[in-house]
One Martini backbone bead per residue (centre of mass of N, CA, C, O) as a GRO file, in nm:
protein
  290
    1UNK     BB    1   0.983   3.102   2.686
    2UNK     BB    2   1.210   3.051   2.455
    3UNK     BB    3   1.539   3.056   2.435
    4UNK     BB    4   1.838   3.050   2.284
    5UNK     BB    5   1.965   2.848   2.482
    6UNK     BB    6   1.736   2.628   2.470
    7UNK     BB    7   1.744   2.584   2.166
    8UNK     BB    8   2.037   2.487   2.153
    9UNK     BB    9   2.008   2.251   2.352
   10UNK     BB   10   1.801   2.099   2.179
   11UNK     BB   11   1.976   2.054   1.932
   12UNK     BB   12   2.196   1.894   2.070
   13UNK     BB   13   2.007   1.657   2.183
   14UNK     BB   14   1.891   1.577   1.881
   15UNK     BB   15   2.137   1.523   1.693
   16UNK     BB   16   2.195   1.218   1.727
   17UNK     BB   17   1.928   1.122   1.609
   18UNK     BB   18   1.953   1.263   1.337
   19UNK     BB   19   2.226   1.137   1.247
   20UNK     BB   20   2.122   0.841   1.263
   21UNK     BB   21   1.896   0.869   1.061
   22UNK     BB   22   2.068   0.963   0.819
   23UNK     BB   23   2.252   0.713   0.815
   24UNK     BB   24   2.019   0.505   0.780
   25UNK     BB   25   1.944   0.630   0.490
   26UNK     BB   26   2.217   0.715   0.326
   27UNK     BB   27   2.390   0.460   0.320
   28UNK     BB   28   2.210   0.266   0.161
   29UNK     BB   29   2.170   0.458  -0.078
   30UNK     BB   30   2.469   0.483  -0.155
   31UNK     BB   31   2.519   0.180  -0.204
   32UNK     BB   32   2.307   0.146  -0.428
   33UNK     BB   33   2.434   0.346  -0.623
   34UNK     BB   34   2.711   0.211  -0.639
   35UNK     BB   35   2.613  -0.079  -0.739
   36UNK     BB   36   2.455   0.023  -0.998
   37UNK     BB   37   2.758   0.074  -1.150
   38UNK     BB   38   2.793  -0.240  -1.128
   39UNK     BB   39   2.915  -0.573  -1.185
   40UNK     BB   40   2.727  -0.736  -0.934
   41UNK     BB   41   2.795  -1.077  -0.877
   42UNK     BB   42   2.772  -1.346  -0.657
   43UNK     BB   43   2.906  -1.556  -0.877
   44UNK     BB   44   3.149  -1.314  -0.896
   45UNK     BB   45   3.382  -1.281  -0.694
   46UNK     BB   46   3.580  -0.973  -0.718
   47UNK     BB   47   3.400  -0.879  -0.975
   48UNK     BB   48   3.355  -0.507  -1.012
   49UNK     BB   49   3.285  -0.353  -1.264
   50UNK     BB   50   3.244  -0.062  -1.436
   51UNK     BB   51   2.913   0.024  -1.618
   52UNK     BB   52   2.733   0.243  -1.538
   53UNK     BB   53   2.416   0.242  -1.717
   54UNK     BB   54   2.364  -0.066  -1.784
   55UNK     BB   55   2.169  -0.161  -1.558
   56UNK     BB   56   1.937   0.034  -1.636
   57UNK     BB   57   1.902  -0.064  -1.927
   58UNK     BB   58   1.838  -0.358  -1.866
   59UNK     BB   59   1.598  -0.322  -1.677
   60UNK     BB   60   1.416  -0.159  -1.879
   61UNK     BB   61   1.443  -0.382  -2.122
   62UNK     BB   62   1.287  -0.562  -1.955
   63UNK     BB   63   0.981  -0.700  -1.992
   64UNK     BB   64   0.912  -0.723  -1.681
   65UNK     BB   65   0.901  -0.419  -1.610
   66UNK     BB   66   0.632  -0.332  -1.748
   67UNK     BB   67   0.462  -0.538  -1.602
   68UNK     BB   68   0.530  -0.446  -1.315
   69UNK     BB   69   0.434  -0.155  -1.344
   70UNK     BB   70   0.135  -0.217  -1.409
   71UNK     BB   71   0.085  -0.388  -1.157
   72UNK     BB   72   0.140  -0.167  -0.954
   73UNK     BB   73  -0.087   0.027  -1.045
   74UNK     BB   74  -0.321  -0.173  -1.016
   75UNK     BB   75  -0.283  -0.234  -0.717
   76UNK     BB   76  -0.307   0.048  -0.608
   77UNK     BB   77  -0.576   0.132  -0.739
   78UNK     BB   78  -0.755  -0.102  -0.633
   79UNK     BB   79  -0.711  -0.054  -0.327
   80UNK     BB   80  -0.803   0.235  -0.312
   81UNK     BB   81  -1.093   0.201  -0.416
   82UNK     BB   82  -1.183  -0.017  -0.210
   83UNK     BB   83  -1.111   0.139   0.063
   84UNK     BB   84  -1.271   0.404   0.016
   85UNK     BB   85  -1.550   0.298  -0.041
   86UNK     BB   86  -1.579   0.097   0.198
   87UNK     BB   87  -1.491   0.297   0.419
   88UNK     BB   88  -1.727   0.486   0.398
   89UNK     BB   89  -1.950   0.278   0.451
   90UNK     BB   90  -1.847   0.173   0.722
   91UNK     BB   91  -1.836   0.441   0.873
   92UNK     BB   92  -2.139   0.495   0.857
   93UNK     BB   93  -2.228   0.238   0.999
   94UNK     BB   94  -2.049   0.276   1.269
   95UNK     BB   95  -2.206   0.553   1.343
   96UNK     BB   96  -2.434   0.395   1.422
   97UNK     BB   97  -2.653   0.294   1.643
   98UNK     BB   98  -2.559   0.000   1.841
   99UNK     BB   99  -2.519  -0.303   1.941
  100UNK     BB  100  -2.196  -0.342   2.016
  101UNK     BB  101  -2.013  -0.111   1.889
  102UNK     BB  102  -1.725  -0.160   2.005
  103UNK     BB  103  -1.686  -0.452   1.906
  104UNK     BB  104  -1.726  -0.402   1.610
  105UNK     BB  105  -1.490  -0.205   1.571
  106UNK     BB  106  -1.268  -0.397   1.655
  107UNK     BB  107  -1.323  -0.615   1.435
  108UNK     BB  108  -1.275  -0.426   1.190
  109UNK     BB  109  -0.971  -0.338   1.281
  110UNK     BB  110  -0.803  -0.605   1.328
  111UNK     BB  111  -0.665  -0.674   1.043
  112UNK     BB  112  -0.438  -0.446   1.068
  113UNK     BB  113  -0.268  -0.635   1.295
  114UNK     BB  114  -0.197  -0.828   1.076
  115UNK     BB  115   0.035  -0.985   0.925
  116UNK     BB  116   0.099  -1.014   0.599
  117UNK     BB  117   0.194  -1.310   0.601
  118UNK     BB  118  -0.048  -1.430   0.760
  119UNK     BB  119  -0.282  -1.333   0.579
  120UNK     BB  120  -0.180  -1.472   0.322
  121UNK     BB  121  -0.193  -1.763   0.437
  122UNK     BB  122  -0.490  -1.767   0.506
  123UNK     BB  123  -0.603  -1.713   0.221
  124UNK     BB  124  -0.452  -1.943   0.073
  125UNK     BB  125  -0.541  -2.198   0.261
  126UNK     BB  126  -0.849  -2.135   0.372
  127UNK     BB  127  -0.983  -2.000   0.099
  128UNK     BB  128  -0.810  -2.035  -0.201
  129UNK     BB  129  -0.798  -2.323  -0.206
  130UNK     BB  130  -0.891  -2.554  -0.461
  131UNK     BB  131  -0.951  -2.795  -0.243
  132UNK     BB  132  -0.965  -2.688   0.091
  133UNK     BB  133  -1.116  -2.441   0.066
  134UNK     BB  134  -1.390  -2.249   0.121
  135UNK     BB  135  -1.449  -2.182  -0.184
  136UNK     BB  136  -1.439  -2.484  -0.279
  137UNK     BB  137  -1.695  -2.557  -0.105
  138UNK     BB  138  -1.903  -2.330  -0.191
  139UNK     BB  139  -1.934  -2.328  -0.505
  140UNK     BB  140  -2.081  -2.606  -0.546
  141UNK     BB  141  -2.331  -2.516  -0.376
  142UNK     BB  142  -2.384  -2.290  -0.624
  143UNK     BB  143  -2.306  -2.439  -0.909
  144UNK     BB  144  -1.990  -2.416  -0.911
  145UNK     BB  145  -1.677  -2.423  -0.988
  146UNK     BB  146  -1.378  -2.445  -0.894
  147UNK     BB  147  -1.138  -2.179  -0.806
  148UNK     BB  148  -0.810  -2.062  -0.894
  149UNK     BB  149  -0.716  -1.764  -0.791
  150UNK     BB  150  -0.387  -1.765  -0.796
  151UNK     BB  151  -0.387  -1.856  -1.111
  152UNK     BB  152  -0.633  -1.704  -1.267
  153UNK     BB  153  -0.624  -1.441  -1.039
  154UNK     BB  154  -0.362  -1.305  -0.900
  155UNK     BB  155  -0.390  -0.990  -0.882
  156UNK     BB  156  -0.678  -0.985  -0.764
  157UNK     BB  157  -0.615  -1.143  -0.510
  158UNK     BB  158  -0.403  -0.953  -0.392
  159UNK     BB  159  -0.582  -0.709  -0.383
  160UNK     BB  160  -0.785  -0.831  -0.188
  161UNK     BB  161  -0.588  -0.879   0.048
  162UNK     BB  162  -0.483  -0.588   0.079
  163UNK     BB  163  -0.761  -0.460   0.123
  164UNK     BB  164  -0.826  -0.612   0.387
  165UNK     BB  165  -0.584  -0.481   0.546
  166UNK     BB  166  -0.657  -0.154   0.471
  167UNK     BB  167  -0.956  -0.101   0.549
  168UNK     BB  168  -0.935  -0.027   0.858
  169UNK     BB  169  -0.778   0.229   0.820
  170UNK     BB  170  -0.982   0.385   0.650
  171UNK     BB  171  -1.216   0.358   0.852
  172UNK     BB  172  -1.090   0.505   1.092
  173UNK     BB  173  -1.043   0.782   0.957
  174UNK     BB  174  -1.342   0.823   0.854
  175UNK     BB  175  -1.483   0.796   1.125
  176UNK     BB  176  -1.350   1.038   1.259
  177UNK     BB  177  -1.460   1.243   1.051
  178UNK     BB  178  -1.765   1.195   1.097
  179UNK     BB  179  -1.767   1.266   1.406
  180UNK     BB  180  -1.700   1.583   1.322
  181UNK     BB  181  -1.979   1.622   1.225
  182UNK     BB  182  -2.236   1.834   1.220
  183UNK     BB  183  -2.546   1.754   1.334
  184UNK     BB  184  -2.710   2.017   1.269
  185UNK     BB  185  -2.670   2.009   0.965
  186UNK     BB  186  -2.824   1.744   0.920
  187UNK     BB  187  -3.092   1.826   1.048
  188UNK     BB  188  -3.150   2.068   0.866
  189UNK     BB  189  -3.162   1.904   0.601
  190UNK     BB  190  -3.391   1.714   0.693
  191UNK     BB  191  -3.603   1.944   0.742
  192UNK     BB  192  -3.575   2.039   0.424
  193UNK     BB  193  -3.595   1.737   0.267
  194UNK     BB  194  -3.350   1.576   0.255
  195UNK     BB  195  -3.204   1.314   0.151
  196UNK     BB  196  -2.979   1.080   0.220
  197UNK     BB  197  -2.818   1.109  -0.044
  198UNK     BB  198  -2.792   1.420  -0.032
  199UNK     BB  199  -2.643   1.434   0.241
  200UNK     BB  200  -2.401   1.271   0.149
  201UNK     BB  201  -2.315   1.436  -0.118
  202UNK     BB  202  -2.325   1.746   0.026
  203UNK     BB  203  -2.189   1.674   0.322
  204UNK     BB  204  -2.022   1.421   0.384
  205UNK     BB  205  -1.820   1.398   0.147
  206UNK     BB  206  -1.688   1.685   0.172
  207UNK     BB  207  -1.596   1.629   0.467
  208UNK     BB  208  -1.406   1.369   0.366
  209UNK     BB  209  -1.180   1.478   0.175
  210UNK     BB  210  -0.931   1.498   0.368
  211UNK     BB  211  -0.937   1.203   0.465
  212UNK     BB  212  -0.901   1.078   0.186
  213UNK     BB  213  -0.626   1.209   0.127
  214UNK     BB  214  -0.475   1.069   0.358
  215UNK     BB  215  -0.529   0.781   0.270
  216UNK     BB  216  -0.402   0.791  -0.011
  217UNK     BB  217  -0.118   0.884   0.066
  218UNK     BB  218  -0.038   0.664   0.270
  219UNK     BB  219  -0.104   0.409   0.106
  220UNK     BB  220   0.077   0.457  -0.137
  221UNK     BB  221   0.345   0.433  -0.002
  222UNK     BB  222   0.298   0.126   0.083
  223UNK     BB  223   0.188  -0.009  -0.188
  224UNK     BB  224   0.459   0.021  -0.359
  225UNK     BB  225   0.587  -0.220  -0.134
  226UNK     BB  226   0.465  -0.481  -0.202
  227UNK     BB  227   0.558  -0.833  -0.099
  228UNK     BB  228   0.466  -1.066   0.097
  229UNK     BB  229   0.203  -1.149  -0.058
  230UNK     BB  230   0.354  -1.249  -0.312
  231UNK     BB  231   0.559  -1.451  -0.193
  232UNK     BB  232   0.341  -1.640  -0.050
  233UNK     BB  233   0.139  -1.695  -0.297
  234UNK     BB  234   0.293  -1.657  -0.616
  235UNK     BB  235   0.586  -1.554  -0.683
  236UNK     BB  236   0.480  -1.365  -0.940
  237UNK     BB  237   0.268  -1.543  -1.056
  238UNK     BB  238   0.218  -1.645  -1.341
  239UNK     BB  239   0.506  -1.561  -1.426
  240UNK     BB  240   0.424  -1.199  -1.431
  241UNK     BB  241   0.127  -1.147  -1.323
  242UNK     BB  242   0.230  -1.059  -0.997
  243UNK     BB  243   0.453  -0.860  -1.064
  244UNK     BB  244   0.631  -0.617  -0.908
  245UNK     BB  245   0.884  -0.409  -0.843
  246UNK     BB  246   0.972  -0.531  -0.575
  247UNK     BB  247   0.991  -0.825  -0.677
  248UNK     BB  248   1.188  -0.774  -0.909
  249UNK     BB  249   1.422  -0.684  -0.735
  250UNK     BB  250   1.442  -0.945  -0.570
  251UNK     BB  251   1.490  -1.139  -0.811
  252UNK     BB  252   1.750  -1.003  -0.918
  253UNK     BB  253   1.920  -1.014  -0.649
  254UNK     BB  254   1.841  -1.319  -0.504
  255UNK     BB  255   1.779  -1.514  -0.756
  256UNK     BB  256   2.017  -1.388  -0.972
  257UNK     BB  257   2.259  -1.242  -0.813
  258UNK     BB  258   2.202  -0.923  -0.907
  259UNK     BB  259   2.301  -0.646  -0.753
  260UNK     BB  260   2.327  -0.429  -0.968
  261UNK     BB  261   2.043  -0.461  -1.096
  262UNK     BB  262   1.882  -0.433  -0.831
  263UNK     BB  263   1.983  -0.148  -0.760
  264UNK     BB  264   1.874  -0.013  -1.012
  265UNK     BB  265   1.579  -0.091  -0.957
  266UNK     BB  266   1.561   0.061  -0.684
  267UNK     BB  267   1.609   0.345  -0.804
  268UNK     BB  268   1.374   0.343  -0.999
  269UNK     BB  269   1.155   0.303  -0.780
  270UNK     BB  270   1.219   0.571  -0.625
  271UNK     BB  271   1.157   0.760  -0.858
  272UNK     BB  272   0.863   0.667  -0.913
  273UNK     BB  273   0.755   0.720  -0.630
  274UNK     BB  274   0.809   1.029  -0.638
  275UNK     BB  275   0.632   1.090  -0.875
  276UNK     BB  276   0.367   0.995  -0.747
  277UNK     BB  277   0.383   1.183  -0.497
  278UNK     BB  278   0.384   1.452  -0.648
  279UNK     BB  279   0.118   1.409  -0.798
  280UNK     BB  280  -0.060   1.378  -0.551
  281UNK     BB  281   0.004   1.645  -0.414
  282UNK     BB  282  -0.100   1.822  -0.657
  283UNK     BB  283  -0.389   1.695  -0.695
  284UNK     BB  284  -0.484   1.644  -0.355
  285UNK     BB  285  -0.316   1.818  -0.136
  286UNK     BB  286  -0.492   2.083  -0.130
  287UNK     BB  287  -0.704   1.978   0.081
  288UNK     BB  288  -0.518   2.032   0.338
  289UNK     BB  289  -0.555   2.367   0.298
  290UNK     BB  290  -0.880   2.403   0.330
   0.00000   0.00000   0.00000
């Protein structure tokens, strides 16, 4: 049993790590807030007048902001729907006894370990290239014209690429949850004449509710900051068709050299991300306490 002395010693030993972590988080946040109230442009060194909330006003009034906000929500929603639905189906499939089950599971989970930049380059050059890509070769074989996915459907293409990256994560979490399902309960339902669809809808799916909640919460946190896939494939284009908030902040800060405006955009993105997180926690987080 821990004594007061041992607890105090533990706090002293972990305090350097905690202080370092706080500094690592709070110093950049503080600098971002500080720069967001200044007219800080890299093309005008030395001139950083205080402008108050002007950077926030200009960032919100920018027509690209609302386009980027809608694109962010569409990207997050599309990936969540795809990964949860396909993740449940894949988890059920991988739970069935089959030859080479371990190898199949490793192959299904493997895309999650590919770096986002690498996977985006692979899909852009090997699959979606309108001249030399696999789809450009396959579509004429099926009697269809080649399709430039990244130009004609940029946001849908990026959603597909990101879904491919995150599907293994959802599958792994849901497969673990399925394996904890009591087999006797499924056998009893089968003996009572319940169909496979009824067993899935009334037994398997309710059992997966907490796992689905975990998948949605964790993926949402990371999907709100998708950047590498957009930078590598479309650069936010054509126009602003595939620009999300993260890429808009990058473009404002490093392409337009407006550090003040980019910092204001970063603060707005943090506020919106926290609003989404609070909404999710209130809407579906209650399943974690069930």
